[in-house]
C-alpha positions as MATLAB code, in Angstrom:
seq = 'MQSGVIEGSKSPPLRIEADYLVETIGDPRSAVETMAGEQSSGTFVPVPGETPELKARSAARVERLEVFDERVATASLPTTAKASGEIHRALATLSWPIENFGPSLPNLLATIAGNLFELRAFTGLRLLDIRLPQAFADAYPGPRFGIEGTRRLAGVKDRPVIGTIIKPSVGFGPEETAALVERLCAGGIDFIKDDELQADGPHCPFDARVKAVMAVINAHADRTGRKVMYAFNLTGDLDQMRRRHDLLLAEGATCLMASLNSVGPVGMIELGRFSTLPIHAHRNGWGALTRHPLLGWSYVAWQKIWRLAGADHMHVNGLSNKFFEDDDSVIASARACLTPMFPDKPCLAMPVFSSGQGVKQAPGTYAALGSTDLIVTAGGGIVAHPGGPGAGVLALRQAWDAAVAGIPLDQHARDHQELAQALGAAA';
ca = [
      96.374   84.108   93.561;
      95.086   83.478   97.022;
      96.240   80.289   98.779;
      96.207   78.993  102.347;
      95.052   82.009  104.199;
      94.932   81.490  107.929;
      91.966   83.078  109.586;
      92.813   85.998  111.843;
      91.501   86.706  115.344;
      88.608   89.024  115.816;
      90.438   91.375  118.106;
      93.762   93.075  117.248;
      96.766   90.981  118.333;
      99.192   92.401  120.935;
     102.122   91.499  118.615;
     102.420   91.885  114.803;
     101.541   88.540  113.234;
     102.191   87.211  109.709;
     101.264   83.952  108.018;
     103.468   82.347  105.446;
     103.423   79.470  103.036;
     106.962   78.046  102.941;
     108.804   75.412  101.088;
     112.194   74.119  102.208;
     114.558   71.240  101.778;
     115.048   69.368  105.040;
     113.653   70.358  108.442;
     110.872   73.003  108.185;
     111.091   74.029  111.777;
     114.744   74.843  111.510;
     114.230   76.851  108.404;
     111.290   78.813  109.987;
     113.326   79.473  113.076;
     116.111   80.793  110.838;
     113.475   83.038  109.177;
     112.473   84.426  112.628;
     115.991   85.142  113.581;
     116.840   86.895  110.360;
     113.995   89.282  110.755;
     114.547   90.224  114.411;
     117.447   89.900  116.770;
     119.167   86.811  115.538;
     122.440   86.447  113.686;
     124.009   83.411  111.880;
     126.680   83.198  114.673;
     126.478   84.304  118.264;
     127.772   87.949  118.868;
     128.470   89.936  122.008;
     125.357   91.632  123.287;
     122.912   88.963  121.979;
     121.828   88.088  125.455;
     118.921   85.859  126.446;
     117.255   88.957  127.892;
     117.548   90.763  124.541;
     116.132   87.852  122.723;
     113.208   87.538  125.094;
     112.402   91.226  124.534;
     112.959   91.509  120.740;
     113.141   88.240  118.930;
     110.427   87.019  116.564;
     108.568   84.031  117.645;
     107.319   80.985  115.664;
     103.679   80.961  116.853;
     102.530   78.142  114.536;
     103.999   75.526  112.188;
     101.773   73.144  110.260;
     103.791   70.831  107.988;
     101.857   69.319  105.091;
     101.925   65.572  104.803;
     102.443   65.625  100.954;
     106.113   65.856   99.782;
     107.146   67.924   96.842;
     109.084   66.329   93.993;
     110.871   69.362   92.662;
     111.872   72.671   94.318;
     109.635   75.605   93.220;
     112.508   78.162   93.184;
     116.251   77.912   92.702;
     118.569   78.092   95.699;
     122.324   77.942   96.280;
     121.730   75.922   99.556;
     123.654   72.649   99.630;
     120.951   70.989  101.697;
     119.701   67.467  100.823;
     116.587   65.591  101.883;
     112.864   65.778  101.210;
     111.193   69.026  100.194;
     108.450   70.026  102.651;
     105.773   72.708  102.559;
     104.254   74.226  105.571;
     102.107   77.055  106.938;
     103.966   79.126  109.499;
     102.920   82.033  111.652;
     105.598   84.451  113.026;
     105.056   87.266  115.501;
     107.097   90.318  116.459;
     106.911   92.820  119.307;
     105.650   96.142  118.016;
     108.421   97.781  120.062;
     110.943   96.614  117.453;
     109.964   99.399  115.114;
     106.666  101.014  116.276;
     103.483  101.460  114.167;
     105.333  102.149  110.944;
     104.144  100.639  107.654;
     107.485  101.165  105.682;
     109.406   99.439  108.555;
     106.618   96.768  108.855;
     107.331   95.891  105.174;
     111.047   95.535  105.869;
     110.212   93.024  108.654;
     107.495   90.888  107.275;
     108.517   90.975  103.629;
     112.116   92.082  103.527;
     115.097   89.744  103.295;
     112.831   86.710  103.807;
     112.311   86.177  100.182;
     116.123   85.901   99.647;
     116.832   83.335  102.351;
     118.518   80.290  100.649;
     116.900   77.982  103.147;
     113.671   78.346  101.193;
     112.638   77.116   97.799;
     109.315   78.941   98.267;
     107.961   81.709  100.462;
     104.743   83.482  100.253;
     103.199   86.014  102.656;
      99.514   85.032  103.193;
      98.139   87.515  105.742;
      99.027   89.874  108.502;
      97.341   91.026  111.656;
      98.309   94.263  113.324;
      97.948   95.803  116.772;
      95.593   98.729  117.317;
      98.576  101.079  117.240;
      98.562  100.916  113.501;
      94.978  101.989  113.358;
      95.815  104.943  115.484;
      98.795  105.905  113.413;
      97.325  105.884  109.929;
      94.149  107.502  108.449;
      92.724  104.537  106.581;
      90.178  105.214  103.872;
      88.667  108.613  104.445;
      85.586  107.991  102.189;
      85.483  104.151  101.563;
      82.145  102.747  100.604;
      79.714  105.261  102.119;
      81.636  108.215  101.020;
      82.079  107.017   97.542;
      78.347  106.204   97.189;
      77.471  109.669   98.459;
      79.730  111.463   96.022;
      78.681  109.335   93.152;
      75.075  109.554   94.039;
      74.642  105.786   93.857;
      72.601  103.648   96.407;
      71.843   99.984   96.547;
      73.634   98.910   93.329;
      77.196   98.799   92.005;
      78.861  102.090   90.926;
      78.998  101.665   87.034;
      82.197  103.025   85.581;
      84.403  103.042   82.521;
      88.010  103.791   81.489;
      88.923  106.361   78.922;
      90.023  104.417   75.816;
      92.299  104.795   73.906;
      94.336  105.024   77.044;
      96.918  107.261   75.395;
      96.612  109.231   72.241;
      93.599  111.417   73.117;
      94.234  114.980   73.907;
      92.314  116.996   76.515;
      89.474  118.042   74.150;
      89.013  114.486   72.706;
      88.924  113.121   76.232;
      86.351  115.801   77.343;
      84.221  114.952   74.252;
      84.020  111.227   75.218;
      83.396  112.265   78.842;
      80.492  114.388   77.664;
      78.912  111.381   75.817;
      79.410  109.150   78.843;
      77.872  111.784   81.261;
      74.828  112.076   78.916;
      74.589  108.245   78.989;
      74.281  108.158   82.781;
      77.630  106.879   83.731;
      78.464  107.055   87.433;
      82.275  106.873   87.393;
      85.045  107.390   84.939;
      88.839  106.943   85.345;
      92.007  107.714   83.620;
      93.871  104.642   82.439;
      97.052  104.073   84.398;
      99.081  104.890   81.331;
      97.597  108.349   81.058;
      99.343  110.729   83.334;
     100.981  114.030   82.348;
     102.349  113.597   78.871;
     102.859  116.489   76.499;
     100.010  115.261   74.256;
      97.547  115.342   77.122;
      98.905  117.373   79.985;
      97.308  116.794   83.445;
      96.311  120.332   84.029;
      94.664  120.790   80.607;
      92.913  117.397   80.852;
      91.518  118.235   84.261;
      90.181  121.657   83.081;
      88.610  120.249   79.890;
      87.016  117.239   81.630;
      85.778  119.077   84.597;
      84.175  121.833   82.444;
      82.096  119.056   80.915;
      81.310  117.344   84.247;
      80.451  120.548   86.003;
      78.153  121.628   83.189;
      76.406  118.276   83.276;
      76.004  118.639   87.092;
      74.523  122.110   86.726;
      71.907  120.676   84.295;
      71.104  117.535   86.220;
      72.096  117.973   89.782;
      74.312  114.904   89.594;
      78.101  115.043   89.369;
      79.908  112.145   87.672;
      82.927  110.889   89.633;
      86.152  111.049   87.624;
      89.443  109.571   88.988;
      92.272  111.595   87.567;
      95.593  109.823   87.472;
      97.861  112.147   89.477;
     100.640  109.587   89.956;
     103.973  111.391   90.301;
     106.479  112.534   92.931;
     105.175  114.045   96.234;
     105.203  117.624   95.165;
     103.551  116.849   91.907;
     100.800  114.817   93.580;
     100.131  117.610   96.050;
      99.891  120.291   93.399;
      97.734  118.064   91.173;
      95.415  117.295   94.106;
      94.975  121.043   94.827;
      94.113  121.590   91.136;
      91.424  118.884   91.286;
      89.927  120.544   94.336;
      89.881  123.907   92.692;
      88.228  122.488   89.555;
      85.487  120.567   91.563;
      86.710  117.097   90.988;
      85.491  114.297   93.377;
      88.136  111.592   92.935;
      91.803  110.948   92.205;
      93.772  107.983   91.197;
      97.291  106.755   92.044;
      99.310  103.679   90.918;
     100.356  101.980   94.156;
     103.472  100.341   93.007;
     104.684  103.542   91.343;
     104.303  105.903   94.209;
     105.109  103.210   96.859;
     104.147  103.056  100.513;
     105.498  106.517  101.590;
     103.871  108.147   98.509;
     100.525  106.595   99.423;
     100.861  107.435  103.102;
     101.492  111.109  102.304;
      98.738  111.155   99.681;
      96.319  109.603  102.278;
      97.232  112.283  104.832;
      96.731  115.274  102.728;
      94.090  114.192  100.203;
      90.492  115.480  100.790;
      89.286  113.401   97.798;
      88.681  109.623   97.497;
      91.762  107.701   96.407;
      91.268  105.179   93.610;
      94.212  102.864   94.037;
      95.402  101.044   90.946;
      97.416   97.961   91.384;
      99.366   97.853   88.059;
     102.552   95.775   88.575;
     100.859   93.455   91.059;
     101.395   90.364   88.924;
     105.140   90.520   89.549;
     104.398   90.214   93.288;
     101.956   87.368   93.206;
     101.937   85.377   89.994;
     104.165   82.500   91.235;
     102.128   80.545   93.925;
     105.269   80.054   96.039;
     106.651   83.460   96.005;
     105.608   86.972   96.997;
     102.244   88.117   98.488;
      98.737   87.076   98.782;
      96.378   90.021   97.979;
      94.691   89.419  101.358;
      97.881   90.571  103.060;
      98.958   93.163  100.424;
      95.804   95.243  100.327;
      95.792   95.828  104.066;
      98.890   97.977  103.752;
      97.197  100.264  101.204;
      93.928  100.422  103.055;
      95.690  101.650  106.107;
      97.595  104.199  104.053;
      94.350  105.685  102.821;
      93.167  103.801   99.686;
      89.310  104.117   99.216;
      89.078  101.866   96.145;
      91.218   98.838   95.491;
      91.486   97.059   92.151;
      90.761   93.262   92.422;
      90.708   92.237   88.725;
      87.407   90.608   87.517;
      85.725   87.369   86.651;
      86.738   85.695   83.364;
      89.413   88.401   83.085;
      92.115   88.832   80.400;
      94.821   88.142   82.931;
      96.119   84.890   84.635;
      94.028   85.137   87.829;
      91.178   82.708   88.433;
      87.740   83.711   89.586;
      88.034   82.326   93.149;
      91.137   84.417   93.772;
      89.360   87.584   92.423;
      86.436   87.020   94.811;
      88.758   86.381   97.742;
      90.493   89.678   97.027;
      87.164   91.558   96.834;
      86.020   89.980  100.112;
      89.272   90.957  101.763;
      88.651   94.619  100.910;
      85.204   94.430  102.571;
      86.491   92.653  105.691;
      87.086   94.961  108.686;
      90.664   95.365  109.920;
      90.008   96.585  113.450;
      86.877   96.440  115.628;
      86.590  100.217  115.862;
      88.253  101.110  112.559;
      87.035   98.820  109.715;
      89.105  100.597  106.977;
      86.787   99.156  104.312;
      87.646   99.820  100.731;
      85.406   99.653   97.663;
      86.624   96.688   95.412;
      87.057   97.620   91.782;
      86.278   94.924   89.251;
      87.935   95.573   85.881;
      89.734   93.730   83.001;
      87.464   92.568   80.238;
      84.261   93.154   82.328;
      80.857   93.406   80.692;
      77.225   92.291   81.119;
      78.022   88.617   81.308;
      80.058   88.818   84.455;
      77.242   90.444   86.504;
      75.398   87.314   87.678;
      78.548   85.393   88.707;
      80.101   88.391   90.480;
      77.031   89.084   92.520;
      76.418   85.402   93.332;
      79.997   84.977   94.521;
      80.501   88.208   96.385;
      76.932   88.600   97.749;
      77.131   92.302   97.792;
      76.713   95.392   95.523;
      79.384   97.295   97.316;
      81.722   97.512   94.372;
      82.789   99.543   91.364;
      82.585   97.744   88.105;
      84.603   99.329   85.295;
      83.893   98.235   81.758;
      85.972   99.785   78.889;
      84.881   98.140   75.600;
      81.831   96.747   77.437;
      80.491  100.287   77.606;
      82.271  102.452   75.033;
      82.007   99.810   72.257;
      78.344   98.993   72.796;
      76.525   98.849   69.434;
      74.192  101.500   70.581;
      76.973  103.832   71.910;
      78.312  104.585   75.412;
      74.930  105.519   76.853;
      73.459  102.229   75.779;
      76.436  100.487   77.233;
      75.823  102.048   80.603;
      72.159  101.030   80.527;
      73.060   97.531   79.535;
      75.462   97.100   82.472;
      72.894   98.487   84.885;
      70.297   96.201   83.518;
      72.565   93.231   83.823;
      73.182   94.002   87.493;
      69.444   94.673   88.125;
      68.820   91.173   86.784;
      71.617   89.625   88.754;
      70.421   91.081   92.070;
      66.813   90.044   91.313;
      67.873   86.466   90.359;
      66.582   86.827   86.778;
      68.533   85.071   84.002;
      70.212   87.636   81.684;
      68.621   86.214   78.494;
      65.209   86.483   80.104;
      65.833   90.067   81.268;
      67.023   90.946   77.784;
      63.680   90.138   76.242;
      62.357   93.548   77.240;
      65.707   95.380   77.728;
      67.022   96.273   74.282;
      70.436   97.569   75.512;
      71.107   94.373   77.441;
      70.078   92.229   74.388;
      72.394   94.141   72.129;
      75.240   93.767   74.604;
      74.696   90.001   74.912;
      74.665   89.719   71.112;
      77.967   91.646   70.833;
      79.532   89.508   73.493;
      78.446   86.247   72.073;
];
């Protein structure tokens, strides 16, 4: 969950900057200076060649240290350190010269989030935010489609992109998947995605699934002039992803999906460079990086890496979700995706709301985010609607129409049957 985010400057910094929430036994400044040395030119004992001139050129700097007044009774994480004294928490900002490693996302990660989490001086360490020099914007493509391109391809203006996930996530073969897609297309869906568990298994091979599904989508587009966006999960090694991308192009697809933590930074960077389709980035595995409030990453920092690499859509969970994350954290994540990274290269990504979403979350989501620039994906909320998937799509649109207009859902449901049915099923 989000915590303690330090507001960044409006213009790119000249040095790489990272904000941390830290917890340590004893002197926080000493611990944070150790942290700076560990991740730049310092060593635990002086060595030949570690001159003052070298340190002035390459050492990390402690730019800010704000120690909290409140003391902590028990250390948040175990440590082998023999230190004694009070446990302190603080906000710290470190900076590095970009000359240490250049505008490289993989090497940035090693610096701002490498050995730091293992330092025994800390009983808590969480990366809250990063600010990068313009050189990173010049080195990486960022989202090629983002919000405007996604809306154009999906044919959606001035409202959320309404989507769903193929369920069951595994078990369906290509023809069963295509049959459900046909029903969803007929119901007016904007966006459909593979579940992250559905990839290239023998029961539903990627190539066969793409061909079966795109035959349905293309036929629907020929009849209606509107092509449904389908995010096919091409997660795999680099050669597999490139081949699968090319198949999607050949079959007329307008989106692809990749699991960020599975393909890693290098996989996403390469995918961002060669893809000519919007990249729907799934964050499965994210909980392991963030669930402890004194360890890992804030989403505010984490999502910047993937946006620079080329992600057009970023999952942010959803309100009243089935996971651990609270609503404030979800909204902070969505706002982060919609916050520009550089003055001349915003790198905006479409936030994707998911996890137990339905008609009831529409008013709260719109009120908190203040924008319709999002994709909302409802699985059971659409496919399990009492009137069928088409009615589920209509109900979700009706809920969002009401939310934007400031009309209570129960009032709007009086003359919108699909919404009324959805509210009854969700009661």
